[in-house]
C-alpha positions in Angstrom: 0.0 0.0 0.0 1.3 3.4 -0.9 0.2 6.5 1.1 1.0 10.1 0.8 3.2 11.2 3.7 2.5 14.4 5.6 3.6 15.6 9.0 1.2 15.4 11.9 1.9 17.8 14.8 2.8 16.5 18.2 0.1 18.6 19.8 -2.6 17.1 17.6 -1.4 13.5 18.2 -1.2 14.0 22.0 -4.6 15.7 22.1 -6.1 12.7 20.4 -4.4 10.3 22.7 -5.2 12.3 25.7 -9.0 12.3 25.5 -8.9 8.5 25.3 -7.4 8.5 28.8 -9.8 10.8 30.5 -11.5 8.8 33.3 -11.6 6.3 35.9 -24.9 1.7 29.9 -25.1 -1.1 28.1 -26.4 -4.6 28.3 -23.9 -6.8 30.0 -23.5 -10.3 31.3 -26.3 -12.4 32.7 -28.5 -10.5 35.1 -26.5 -7.2 35.4 -29.0 -4.7 36.8 -29.9 -1.6 34.8 -28.4 1.6 36.3 -30.7 3.9 38.2 -31.1 6.9 36.0 -31.6 10.6 36.4 -32.1 13.3 33.8 -28.5 14.4 34.2 -27.3 10.8 33.8 -29.4 10.3 30.7 -27.9 13.4 29.2 -24.5 12.2 30.2 -24.9 8.8 28.6 -25.9 10.4 25.3 -23.1 12.9 25.6 -20.5 10.2 26.2 -21.7 7.7 23.5 -22.9 9.9 20.7 -20.7 13.0 20.7 -17.1 13.7 19.6 -15.2 16.4 21.5 -12.0 16.7 19.4 -11.3 17.5 15.8 -10.7 14.5 13.5 -7.1 13.2 13.8 -7.3 11.0 10.7 -9.2 10.9 7.5 -12.1 8.6 7.0 -9.9 6.3 4.9 -7.4 5.6 7.7 -9.6 2.9 9.2 -9.8 0.8 6.1 -6.3 1.5 4.9 -4.6 0.4 8.2 -4.9 -3.2 7.2 -2.5 -2.6 4.4 0.2 -2.1 7.0 -0.2 -5.5 8.7 2.5 -8.1 8.3 0.1 -10.9 7.3 -2.3 -8.7 5.4 -6.0 -8.2 6.2 -9.4 -9.2 4.9 -10.6 -7.0 2.1 -12.5 -4.1 3.5 -14.8 -3.7 0.6 -15.8 -7.4 0.1 -15.4 -8.6 3.7 -16.3 -5.7 6.0 -17.3 -7.8 9.0 -14.1 -10.0 8.7 -12.0 -6.8 8.4 -13.7 -5.3 11.5 -13.0 -8.4 13.6 -9.4 -8.5 12.4 -9.0 -4.7 13.2 -10.3 -5.2 16.7 -8.1 -8.2 17.3 -5.0 -6.4 16.2 -5.5 -3.4 18.4 -7.4 -4.9 21.3 -10.7 -3.1 20.6 -14.2 -4.3 21.1 -17.6 -3.9 19.4 -19.5 -0.8 20.5 -22.7 -1.7 22.5 -24.3 1.5 21.2 -24.7 3.0 17.6 -21.3 4.0 16.4 -21.2 4.1 12.6 -19.9 0.6 12.5 -16.7 1.5 14.4 -15.5 -0.2 17.6 -15.6 1.3 21.0 -12.9 4.0 21.2 -13.1 5.2 17.6 -15.8 7.6 16.4 -16.5 10.1 13.6 -14.8 13.4 14.3 -16.2 16.7 15.3 -15.7 18.5 12.0 -16.5 22.0 10.9 -19.9 23.2 12.0 -20.5 20.0 13.9 -20.2 17.7 10.8 -19.1 14.1 11.3 -16.0 13.8 9.3 -12.8 11.9 9.8 -11.9 9.7 12.8 -10.9 10.4 16.3 -10.4 8.4 19.5 -12.7 8.8 22.5 -12.7 7.7 26.2 -13.9 4.2 25.4 -10.6 3.2 23.7 -9.3 2.7 27.3 -12.5 2.6 29.3 -14.5 0.4 27.0 -13.6 -3.2 27.6 -15.1 -6.6 27.2 -15.2 -9.9 29.0 -16.7 -13.2 27.8 -17.7 -11.6 24.5 -19.7 -8.8 26.1 -18.7 -5.2 25.6 -19.0 -3.0 28.7 -18.8 0.8 28.9 -16.6 1.6 31.9 -14.6 -1.6 32.1 -10.8 -1.0 31.6 -9.6 -2.3 28.3 -7.3 -5.2 29.2 -6.2 -5.9 25.6 -5.6 -2.4 24.2 -2.4 -1.8 22.2 -2.7 2.0 22.1 0.8 2.4 20.6 0.0 0.2 17.6 -3.4 1.9 17.1 -2.0 5.4 17.1 1.0 4.7 15.0 -0.7 2.6 12.3 -3.7 4.9 11.9 -1.3 7.8 11.6 0.8 6.0 9.0 -2.3 4.9 7.1 -3.5 8.5 6.9 -0.2 9.5 5.3 1.4 11.2 8.3 4.9 10.9 9.7 4.9 9.8 13.3 5.7 12.5 15.9 8.7 11.9 18.2 8.2 9.9 21.4 8.6 12.0 24.5 7.9 9.3 27.0 6.9 5.6 27.3 3.2 5.4 26.3 3.0 1.6 26.9 5.2 -1.5 27.0 2.4 -4.0 27.3 -1.1 -4.5 26.0 -3.7 -3.1 28.4 -1.3 -0.6 30.0 -1.5 3.2 29.3 0.3 6.3 30.5 -2.5 8.8 31.1 -0.5 10.6 33.7 2.4 11.6 31.6 0.2 12.6 28.7 -1.6 15.0 31.2 1.8 16.3 32.3 2.9 17.1 28.7 -0.3 18.8 27.9 -0.3 20.9 31.1 3.3 21.9 30.4 2.1 23.6 27.2 -0.3 26.0 29.1 0.1 29.0 31.3 -1.9 29.3 34.5 -4.6 31.2 32.6 -4.6 28.2 30.1 -3.2 30.3 27.3 -0.7 28.4 25.1 3.0 28.6 25.7 5.7 28.7 23.1 8.0 26.4 25.2 6.9 23.8 27.7 7.3 24.3 31.4 9.8 21.9 33.1 7.4 20.3 35.6 9.7 17.5 36.7 7.1 14.7 36.8 7.7 11.2 35.4 4.6 9.0 35.4 4.7 5.3 34.5 2.1 3.4 32.5 -0.7 1.9 34.6 -3.7 -0.4 34.5 -7.1 1.1 33.7 -9.6 1.1 36.6 -13.3 0.5 36.2 -15.6 3.4 36.1 -18.2 1.8 38.3 -16.1 2.4 41.4 -16.6 6.2 41.0 -20.0 6.2 42.8 -18.3 5.0 46.0 -15.1 7.0 46.0 -14.5 10.4 47.6 -11.2 10.7 45.9 -9.9 9.4 42.5 -6.8 8.3 40.6 -4.6 5.7 42.2 -2.9 8.1 44.7 -6.3 9.5 45.9 -5.1 13.1 45.8 -7.9 14.4 43.6 -11.5 15.0 44.7 -13.8 12.5 42.9 -16.3 15.2 42.2 -13.8 17.2 40.1 -15.2 17.3 36.6 -12.5 19.7 35.6 -9.8 17.2 36.5 -11.4 14.8 34.0 -11.5 17.5 31.3 -7.7 18.3 31.6 -7.0 15.7 28.9 -8.5 18.0 26.3 -5.7 20.6 26.9 -4.2 19.8 23.5 -7.0 21.6 21.8 -9.6 23.5 23.8 -9.5 27.2 24.9 -10.5 28.3 28.4 -13.9 29.5 27.1 -14.5 26.1 25.4 -13.7 24.4 28.7 -16.2 26.5 30.5 -18.8 25.9 27.9 -18.3 22.1 28.0 -18.3 21.8 31.8 -22.1 21.3 32.2 -21.9 18.5 29.6 -19.1 16.8 31.4 -20.9 17.1 34.7 -23.7 15.2 33.1 -21.2 12.6 31.9 -19.9 12.3 35.4 -23.4 11.7 36.7 -23.8 8.9 34.2 -20.6 7.2 35.2 -21.8 7.1 38.8 -24.8 5.0 37.7 -22.7 2.2 36.2 -22.8 -1.2 37.8 -20.3 -4.1 37.6 -21.3 -7.3 35.7 -22.6 -10.2 37.6 -20.2 -13.0 38.3 -21.1 -15.7 35.8 -19.5 -18.9 37.3 -20.5 -21.3 40.0 -19.7 -20.4 43.6 -18.6 -22.8 46.3 -20.8 -21.4 49.0 -19.0 -23.1 51.9 -15.6 -21.7 50.8 -17.2 -18.3 50.2 -18.6 -18.2 53.7 -15.2 -19.1 55.2 -13.6 -16.5 53.0 -16.0 -13.8 54.1 -14.9 -14.3 57.7 -11.2 -13.9 56.7 -12.0 -10.9 54.5 -13.9 -9.0 57.1 -11.1 -9.6 59.6 -8.1 -8.7 57.4 -9.2 -6.8 54.3 -12.4 -4.8 55.0 -10.6 -2.1 57.0 -9.2 -0.8 53.7 -11.5 -2.3 51.0 -14.8 -2.0 52.8 -17.8 -4.3 53.4 -20.4 -5.4 50.8 -24.1 -6.1 50.7 -27.1 -3.9 51.4 -25.3 -2.3 54.4 -21.8 -2.2 52.9 -19.5 0.7 53.7 -16.4 1.9 51.8 -13.8 3.7 53.9 -11.9 5.6 51.1 -8.6 4.5 52.8 -5.3 5.8 51.3 -2.6 3.4 52.4 1.0 4.7 52.9 3.7 3.3 50.6 5.6 1.5 53.3 2.5 -0.4 54.4 1.2 -1.2 50.9 4.5 -2.4 49.6 3.7 -2.1 45.9 5.7 -0.4 43.2 6.0 3.3 44.3 6.6 5.0 41.0 3.0 6.1 40.3 2.6 7.5 43.8 5.9 9.4 43.6 5.5 10.6 40.1 3.7 13.9 40.7 6.3 16.6 41.5 5.6 19.7 43.6 6.0 21.9 40.5 3.4 19.9 38.6 0.8 20.0 41.5 1.4 23.7 42.0 1.0 24.5 38.3 -2.1 22.4 38.0 -3.7 24.0 41.1 -3.0 27.5 39.7 -5.1 26.8 36.6 -8.9 26.6 36.0 -8.6 22.8 36.3 -7.6 22.9 39.9 -9.4 26.1 40.9 -12.4 24.5 42.6 -11.0 21.1 43.6 -7.2 21.4 43.9 -5.0 18.3 44.1 -3.8 17.5 47.6 -0.2 18.6 48.0 0.5 15.7 50.4 1.4 12.3 48.9 0.5 9.3 51.1 0.5 6.2 48.9 -2.3 4.4 47.1 -6.0 4.3 47.6 -7.4 0.9 48.4 -10.1 0.5 45.7 -13.6 -0.9 46.1 -13.8 -4.5 45.0 -17.2 -4.5 43.3 -16.8 -6.6 40.1 -13.2 -7.5 40.9 -13.6 -10.8 38.9 -13.9 -8.8 35.7 -11.0 -6.3 36.3 -7.9 -8.5 36.0 -4.9 -7.9 35.8 -4.6 -6.5 39.3 -2.8 -3.7 41.2 -2.5 -0.2 39.9 0.1 -1.2 37.4 -1.6 -4.5 36.2 1.4 -6.6 37.3 -0.6 -9.5 38.7 -2.6 -11.7 36.2 -5.1 -13.3 38.6 -6.6 -12.9 42.1 -4.9 -16.0 43.5 -1.5 -14.5 42.8 -2.6 -11.2 44.3 -3.0 -13.1 47.6 0.2 -15.1 47.1 2.8 -12.4 46.4 5.8 -14.8 46.5 4.4 -16.8 43.5 3.9 -13.9 41.1 5.7 -14.2 37.8 8.3 -11.7 36.7 7.3 -11.8 33.1 4.0 -13.2 31.7 1.8 -13.1 28.6 -1.2 -10.9 28.2 -4.3 -12.7 26.7 -5.0 -12.4 23.0 -8.7 -11.7 23.7 -11.1 -11.4 26.6 -13.1 -14.5 25.6 -13.8 -16.9 28.4 -11.5 -19.4 26.8 -8.6 -17.2 28.1 -10.2 -16.7 31.5 -9.1 -18.7 34.6 -12.3 -19.1 36.7 -10.3 -21.1 39.4 -7.7 -18.4 40.0 -10.0 -15.5 39.0 -8.2 -13.6 36.2 -6.4 -14.2 33.0 -4.6 -17.4 31.9 -1.0 -16.7 31.2 2.3 -18.2 30.4 5.4 -17.3 32.4 8.3 -15.9 30.2 11.9 -16.5 31.3 13.6 -13.8 29.3 12.9 -10.3 28.1 11.2 -10.2 24.6 13.5 -11.4 21.9 14.8 -8.7 19.4 13.4 -10.9 16.7 9.8 -10.0 17.9 8.2 -7.0 16.4 7.4 -4.2 18.9 3.7 -5.1 18.6 4.4 -8.8 19.4 6.7 -7.8 22.3 3.8 -5.9 23.9 2.0 -9.2 24.5 4.6 -9.8 27.2 4.3 -7.9 30.5 7.7 -7.4 32.2 7.7 -6.3 35.9 11.3 -5.1 35.5 10.1 -2.1 33.5 9.7 1.3 35.2 6.6 1.5 37.4 5.6 -2.1 36.7 7.2 -3.9 39.7 5.3 -6.6 41.5 4.8 -6.6 45.2 8.1 -7.7 46.9 6.8 -9.4 50.0 
């Protein structure tokens, strides 16, 4: 395939990537209850699933031309559109949209063109926050198979653009993304009044890639993000990922819409556990859990309580890079802008917030960095693998119902140089920055 090569600006590329990473519905598995709805939540669902908020990053043809870049070729888009769509989703770890989306998977949508026209293609929040499990797509489930690097690079090349320079590690493994450092780069390009800068501010922050948490936890949490330093009611914090494109006035105009989206996210519920439960074991486990785990993770059932506990680094013992990533300069600059005006980020770093465990069965891999493939290994830290494979899909054939999480193969050595970068991202390596497993 021959394409005309043009130069895409780094700001445009980062802006497109950033909106996809904004936050931490639809019919789901079994008897998943419908969310309780309010007018604001109804408006928010429509705003999230039907509207694009960024200009198109790629032309309409990029989607169908991407297959021409694949090593083994692709089904013909014109004569085999369904086969092409399935192959596209498998390659980039995307999932069918459980809402009308012009035939595109979750995470891609028609762009917001001139005068509101739908033209070209952009990414949206669901590329990271739209996952699937057992063949069912779910709004708000972290995407455990996403290869964001391959998706961005190959759509850009298919559209005839040169790739922008890499300023930081976006991802080394499928399912991991570096939302934090994207936010840092975008914020460094703005003054406190959100006017654009000619040269970026040196903010001194270095975030690692992380796992994507489920949105259905938001209704319980007082604070958000893994370090728990941001008020969970802060809609502006969620909007910061549009700093690659929007003006201050545009942010102000969009705030009511994103407040509705926030209201919708708080109605989302986890999918029902679909496998058989050994009731005797579960009853014994409940006693252990309430004695040793509930203090941080809360209790469950009609009278359940969630404590919003942030655990200090020494106690929690997990990789500290994400908690330590936010520099004082970054926090001060963020708090000086419109984004942090109403709900500033806490200037004190403690550690990591112990999350609610609703729907935990569907949210593997575990820990903030996705370094543990199943729940059994989460509880047996000494047995955790140093390197292991990510699943090729989220079908139940790759799910381990006994150990609760993804089946995997342990890998002895770092990825071979003979593997392509895309193939290497099927291997998760806990030796990489920020991806360490618990050491005790």
